[in-house]
KOLLUM-32858 format. One record per residue (C-alpha): x, y, z; residue in three letters; residue number from 1. Coordinates in steps of 0.02 Angstrom, whole numbers, plus 32768, in hexadecimal, padded with zeros to 4 digits. Layout:
<X = X; Y = Y; Z = Z; pami = ala; bami = NUM>
...
This chain:
<X = ABFD; Y = 6E7F; Z = 6C95; pami = unk; bami = 1>
<X = ABB2; Y = 6DF6; Z = 6C26; pami = unk; bami = 2>
<X = AC61; Y = 6DAB; Z = 6C17; pami = unk; bami = 3>
<X = ACB6; Y = 6E56; Z = 6BD5; pami = unk; bami = 4>
<X = AD22; Y = 6ED0; Z = 6C30; pami = unk; bami = 5>
<X = ACDB; Y = 6F85; Z = 6C3B; pami = unk; bami = 6>
<X = AD6B; Y = 6FC0; Z = 6BC2; pami = unk; bami = 7>
<X = AD1F; Y = 6F48; Z = 6B39; pami = unk; bami = 8>
<X = AC7B; Y = 6FA3; Z = 6B36; pami = unk; bami = 9>
<X = AC50; Y = 7044; Z = 6AD9; pami = unk; bami = 10>
<X = ABEF; Y = 70C3; Z = 6B32; pami = unk; bami = 11>
<X = AB60; Y = 709D; Z = 6ABE; pami = unk; bami = 12>
<X = AB68; Y = 6FDD; Z = 6AEA; pami = unk; bami = 13>
<X = AB61; Y = 7012; Z = 6B9E; pami = unk; bami = 14>
<X = AAD5; Y = 7089; Z = 6B89; pami = unk; bami = 15>
<X = AA6B; Y = 6FFD; Z = 6B33; pami = unk; bami = 16>
<X = AA9B; Y = 6F5E; Z = 6B85; pami = unk; bami = 17>
<X = AAD9; Y = 6F82; Z = 6C35; pami = unk; bami = 18>
<X = AA9D; Y = 7026; Z = 6C70; pami = unk; bami = 19>
<X = A9E5; Y = 6FEE; Z = 6C68; pami = unk; bami = 20>
<X = AA07; Y = 6F4C; Z = 6CD6; pami = unk; bami = 21>
<X = AA6B; Y = 6FB1; Z = 6D54; pami = unk; bami = 22>
<X = A9DC; Y = 7037; Z = 6D59; pami = unk; bami = 23>
<X = A959; Y = 6FAA; Z = 6D74; pami = unk; bami = 24>
<X = A9BD; Y = 6F52; Z = 6DFD; pami = unk; bami = 25>
<X = A9DC; Y = 7008; Z = 6E4A; pami = unk; bami = 26>
<X = AA91; Y = 6FE1; Z = 6E4A; pami = unk; bami = 27>
<X = AB0E; Y = 7079; Z = 6E3F; pami = unk; bami = 28>
<X = ABC1; Y = 7072; Z = 6E0B; pami = unk; bami = 29>
<X = AC42; Y = 70BB; Z = 6E7D; pami = unk; bami = 30>
<X = ACD6; Y = 709A; Z = 6E0D; pami = unk; bami = 31>
<X = ACFC; Y = 704C; Z = 6D6B; pami = unk; bami = 32>
<X = AD84; Y = 6FC7; Z = 6D79; pami = unk; bami = 33>
<X = ADDC; Y = 6FE8; Z = 6CD4; pami = unk; bami = 34>
<X = AE7E; Y = 6FA5; Z = 6C8E; pami = unk; bami = 35>
<X = AEB7; Y = 7054; Z = 6C60; pami = unk; bami = 36>
<X = AF6F; Y = 7052; Z = 6C70; pami = unk; bami = 37>
<X = AF8D; Y = 6F97; Z = 6C7A; pami = unk; bami = 38>
<X = AFF5; Y = 6F99; Z = 6BE1; pami = unk; bami = 39>
<X = B0AF; Y = 6F9D; Z = 6BC1; pami = unk; bami = 40>
<X = B0F3; Y = 704F; Z = 6BC7; pami = unk; bami = 41>
<X = B145; Y = 7041; Z = 6B19; pami = unk; bami = 42>
<X = B0AB; Y = 7002; Z = 6ABC; pami = unk; bami = 43>
<X = B069; Y = 7099; Z = 6A5B; pami = unk; bami = 44>
<X = AFE5; Y = 7036; Z = 6A07; pami = unk; bami = 45>
<X = AF99; Y = 6FF4; Z = 6AAD; pami = unk; bami = 46>
<X = AFAB; Y = 70AA; Z = 6AF8; pami = unk; bami = 47>
<X = AF3E; Y = 70F0; Z = 6A66; pami = unk; bami = 48>
<X = AEC0; Y = 7069; Z = 6A7B; pami = unk; bami = 49>
<X = AEB2; Y = 708D; Z = 6B34; pami = unk; bami = 50>
<X = AE9A; Y = 714A; Z = 6B12; pami = unk; bami = 51>
<X = ADFC; Y = 711D; Z = 6AA8; pami = unk; bami = 52>
<X = ADC6; Y = 70A2; Z = 6B2A; pami = unk; bami = 53>
<X = ADDA; Y = 7123; Z = 6BB9; pami = unk; bami = 54>
<X = AD6E; Y = 7198; Z = 6B53; pami = unk; bami = 55>
<X = ACE0; Y = 7121; Z = 6B45; pami = unk; bami = 56>
<X = ACED; Y = 70E7; Z = 6C01; pami = unk; bami = 57>
<X = ACE7; Y = 71A7; Z = 6C33; pami = unk; bami = 58>
<X = AC44; Y = 71AC; Z = 6BD1; pami = unk; bami = 59>
<X = AC02; Y = 7120; Z = 6C30; pami = unk; bami = 60>
<X = AC2C; Y = 7172; Z = 6CD7; pami = unk; bami = 61>
<X = ABD3; Y = 71FC; Z = 6CA3; pami = unk; bami = 62>
<X = AB34; Y = 71A2; Z = 6C65; pami = unk; bami = 63>
<X = AB2E; Y = 7140; Z = 6D15; pami = unk; bami = 64>
<X = AB6D; Y = 71C3; Z = 6D84; pami = unk; bami = 65>
<X = AC0B; Y = 7166; Z = 6DB3; pami = unk; bami = 66>
<X = AC93; Y = 71DC; Z = 6DD9; pami = unk; bami = 67>
<X = AD31; Y = 716F; Z = 6DE5; pami = unk; bami = 68>
<X = AD8F; Y = 70FC; Z = 6D6F; pami = unk; bami = 69>
<X = AE19; Y = 7086; Z = 6DAF; pami = unk; bami = 70>
<X = AEBC; Y = 7086; Z = 6D52; pami = unk; bami = 71>
<X = AF7A; Y = 7061; Z = 6D48; pami = unk; bami = 72>
<X = B022; Y = 70A9; Z = 6D20; pami = unk; bami = 73>
<X = B061; Y = 702F; Z = 6C97; pami = unk; bami = 74>
<X = B0C7; Y = 6F8E; Z = 6C9A; pami = unk; bami = 75>
<X = B180; Y = 6FB0; Z = 6C99; pami = unk; bami = 76>
<X = B1F0; Y = 6F31; Z = 6C26; pami = unk; bami = 77>
<X = B23C; Y = 6EAE; Z = 6C95; pami = unk; bami = 78>
<X = B2E0; Y = 6EC4; Z = 6CE5; pami = unk; bami = 79>
<X = B2CE; Y = 6F83; Z = 6CC3; pami = unk; bami = 80>
<X = B2DF; Y = 6FFE; Z = 6D4A; pami = unk; bami = 81>
<X = B228; Y = 7053; Z = 6D56; pami = unk; bami = 82>
<X = B27B; Y = 70FE; Z = 6D87; pami = unk; bami = 83>
<X = B2BA; Y = 710A; Z = 6CD3; pami = unk; bami = 84>
<X = B21B; Y = 7117; Z = 6C8C; pami = unk; bami = 85>
<X = B1CB; Y = 719F; Z = 6D03; pami = unk; bami = 86>
<X = B1C6; Y = 7227; Z = 6C76; pami = unk; bami = 87>
<X = B16D; Y = 71AE; Z = 6BFD; pami = unk; bami = 88>
<X = B0F1; Y = 717D; Z = 6C83; pami = unk; bami = 89>
<X = B0CE; Y = 721D; Z = 6CBD; pami = unk; bami = 90>
<X = B0B3; Y = 7260; Z = 6C0D; pami = unk; bami = 91>
<X = B030; Y = 71D6; Z = 6BE4; pami = unk; bami = 92>
<X = AFD9; Y = 71DE; Z = 6C8B; pami = unk; bami = 93>
<X = AFBE; Y = 729F; Z = 6C67; pami = unk; bami = 94>
<X = AF6E; Y = 726E; Z = 6BC1; pami = unk; bami = 95>
<X = AEF3; Y = 7201; Z = 6C1F; pami = unk; bami = 96>
<X = AED9; Y = 7286; Z = 6CA0; pami = unk; bami = 97>
<X = AEB5; Y = 7304; Z = 6C0F; pami = unk; bami = 98>
<X = AE2B; Y = 728B; Z = 6BD1; pami = unk; bami = 99>
<X = ADDF; Y = 7275; Z = 6C89; pami = unk; bami = 100>
<X = ADDB; Y = 732B; Z = 6CA9; pami = unk; bami = 101>
<X = AD72; Y = 7345; Z = 6C06; pami = unk; bami = 102>
<X = ACEB; Y = 72D5; Z = 6C58; pami = unk; bami = 103>
<X = AD00; Y = 730D; Z = 6D0B; pami = unk; bami = 104>
<X = AD36; Y = 725E; Z = 6D3C; pami = unk; bami = 105>
<X = ADBB; Y = 722F; Z = 6DBC; pami = unk; bami = 106>
<X = AE41; Y = 71B0; Z = 6D8D; pami = unk; bami = 107>
<X = AE74; Y = 713F; Z = 6E21; pami = unk; bami = 108>
<X = AF25; Y = 7105; Z = 6E06; pami = unk; bami = 109>
<X = AF30; Y = 7058; Z = 6E5E; pami = unk; bami = 110>
<X = AFD5; Y = 701B; Z = 6E95; pami = unk; bami = 111>
<X = AFFB; Y = 6F7B; Z = 6E48; pami = unk; bami = 112>
<X = B08F; Y = 6F05; Z = 6E3C; pami = unk; bami = 113>
<X = B0FF; Y = 6F17; Z = 6DA1; pami = unk; bami = 114>
<X = B0B7; Y = 6FC5; Z = 6D70; pami = unk; bami = 115>
<X = B119; Y = 7065; Z = 6D84; pami = unk; bami = 116>
<X = B0B1; Y = 7094; Z = 6E19; pami = unk; bami = 117>
<X = B0C5; Y = 6FF1; Z = 6E77; pami = unk; bami = 118>
<X = B113; Y = 7040; Z = 6F0F; pami = unk; bami = 119>
<X = B0EA; Y = 70D3; Z = 6F76; pami = unk; bami = 120>
<X = B180; Y = 7141; Z = 6F48; pami = unk; bami = 121>
<X = B152; Y = 7134; Z = 6E8C; pami = unk; bami = 122>
<X = B096; Y = 7150; Z = 6EB2; pami = unk; bami = 123>
<X = B0CB; Y = 71E9; Z = 6EFA; pami = unk; bami = 124>
<X = B12E; Y = 7220; Z = 6E68; pami = unk; bami = 125>
<X = B090; Y = 720C; Z = 6E07; pami = unk; bami = 126>
<X = B026; Y = 7278; Z = 6E75; pami = unk; bami = 127>
<X = B0B3; Y = 72FC; Z = 6E8C; pami = unk; bami = 128>
<X = B0D3; Y = 72FF; Z = 6DCF; pami = unk; bami = 129>
<X = B013; Y = 7310; Z = 6DA8; pami = unk; bami = 130>
<X = AFBE; Y = 737B; Z = 6E2B; pami = unk; bami = 131>
<X = AF0B; Y = 7360; Z = 6DE4; pami = unk; bami = 132>
<X = AE6B; Y = 734C; Z = 6E3E; pami = unk; bami = 133>
<X = AE46; Y = 72C4; Z = 6DB0; pami = unk; bami = 134>
<X = AED2; Y = 7255; Z = 6DEF; pami = unk; bami = 135>
<X = AEC3; Y = 7207; Z = 6E96; pami = unk; bami = 136>
<X = AEFE; Y = 7164; Z = 6EE7; pami = unk; bami = 137>
<X = AEA8; Y = 70C4; Z = 6EF8; pami = unk; bami = 138>
<X = AF0E; Y = 707E; Z = 6F89; pami = unk; bami = 139>
<X = AF21; Y = 6FB3; Z = 6F8F; pami = unk; bami = 140>
<X = AF71; Y = 6F75; Z = 7021; pami = unk; bami = 141>
<X = AF8A; Y = 6EC0; Z = 6FDC; pami = unk; bami = 142>
<X = AFE1; Y = 6F05; Z = 6F3E; pami = unk; bami = 143>
<X = B05D; Y = 6F65; Z = 6FAD; pami = unk; bami = 144>
<X = B07F; Y = 6ECE; Z = 7011; pami = unk; bami = 145>
<X = B09F; Y = 6E6F; Z = 6F7A; pami = unk; bami = 146>
<X = B122; Y = 6EF1; Z = 6F3D; pami = unk; bami = 147>
<X = B174; Y = 6EE6; Z = 6FF2; pami = unk; bami = 148>
<X = B134; Y = 6F8F; Z = 7019; pami = unk; bami = 149>
<X = B110; Y = 6FB7; Z = 70D2; pami = unk; bami = 150>
<X = B057; Y = 6FE0; Z = 70C7; pami = unk; bami = 151>
<X = B056; Y = 7063; Z = 7156; pami = unk; bami = 152>
<X = B0E3; Y = 70C2; Z = 710C; pami = unk; bami = 153>
<X = B08E; Y = 70C9; Z = 7060; pami = unk; bami = 154>
<X = AFED; Y = 70FE; Z = 70AD; pami = unk; bami = 155>
<X = B03B; Y = 718C; Z = 70FE; pami = unk; bami = 156>
<X = B099; Y = 71C6; Z = 706F; pami = unk; bami = 157>
<X = B005; Y = 71B6; Z = 6FF9; pami = unk; bami = 158>
<X = AF7A; Y = 71E9; Z = 7076; pami = unk; bami = 159>
<X = AF59; Y = 7290; Z = 7026; pami = unk; bami = 160>
<X = AF38; Y = 724A; Z = 6F75; pami = unk; bami = 161>
<X = AEC8; Y = 71B5; Z = 6FB0; pami = unk; bami = 162>
<X = AE0F; Y = 71C0; Z = 6F79; pami = unk; bami = 163>
<X = ADF2; Y = 70F7; Z = 6F6E; pami = unk; bami = 164>
<X = AE25; Y = 7061; Z = 6FD4; pami = unk; bami = 165>
<X = AE2B; Y = 6FB0; Z = 6FA4; pami = unk; bami = 166>
<X = ADEF; Y = 6F3F; Z = 7031; pami = unk; bami = 167>
<X = AE72; Y = 6EBF; Z = 7015; pami = unk; bami = 168>
<X = AF00; Y = 6E64; Z = 7069; pami = unk; bami = 169>
<X = AF9F; Y = 6E00; Z = 7050; pami = unk; bami = 170>
<X = B00D; Y = 6D95; Z = 70B1; pami = unk; bami = 171>
<X = B0BD; Y = 6DE7; Z = 70C6; pami = unk; bami = 172>
<X = B125; Y = 6D4F; Z = 70B8; pami = unk; bami = 173>
<X = B0CF; Y = 6D07; Z = 7011; pami = unk; bami = 174>
<X = B070; Y = 6D95; Z = 6FCC; pami = unk; bami = 175>
<X = AFD6; Y = 6D26; Z = 6FC4; pami = unk; bami = 176>
<X = AF33; Y = 6D90; Z = 6FC7; pami = unk; bami = 177>
<X = AEBF; Y = 6D5C; Z = 7060; pami = unk; bami = 178>
<X = AE21; Y = 6DA9; Z = 70AF; pami = unk; bami = 179>
<X = AE33; Y = 6E59; Z = 70F3; pami = unk; bami = 180>
<X = AE88; Y = 6E5C; Z = 71A4; pami = unk; bami = 181>
<X = AEDA; Y = 6DAF; Z = 7188; pami = unk; bami = 182>
<X = AF7E; Y = 6DEF; Z = 713A; pami = unk; bami = 183>
């Protein structure tokens, strides 16, 4: 909004600058498209900053009647096995979930290339390790294609956790994003 991502706003700025315009246009927010979790797993400074940002975004959700915040499960260092970071990922995600629970907001984990939860098996690990009504899946078909993950297999595995679906598609051969139904 106005050239800034939602995580760059404070709740106070949101209330003053954005919410009145949304209300005037009768626009409702279904999900805040945050960058929460789009940081390196080993950056404690960024993690602390994102916890504060998540608090603000949760407040914005409560002000606007929005129930969901899209988030991710951390970038893993290049040439490292994501499975080796499971415990650290789960511990940090649990901290995010505690914040969401405080505000009665649901975090939607989006599968994305190069994060811990980029393939269905690791997404399922997240949901099995954190069985919370405040953590659900935002299923992105194109992102699974870009990771070489069979999308039907992923959907079947994650179906119980899915609360949100991105209407997005990609070509299997190249990973290029294309209009829905053309991938």
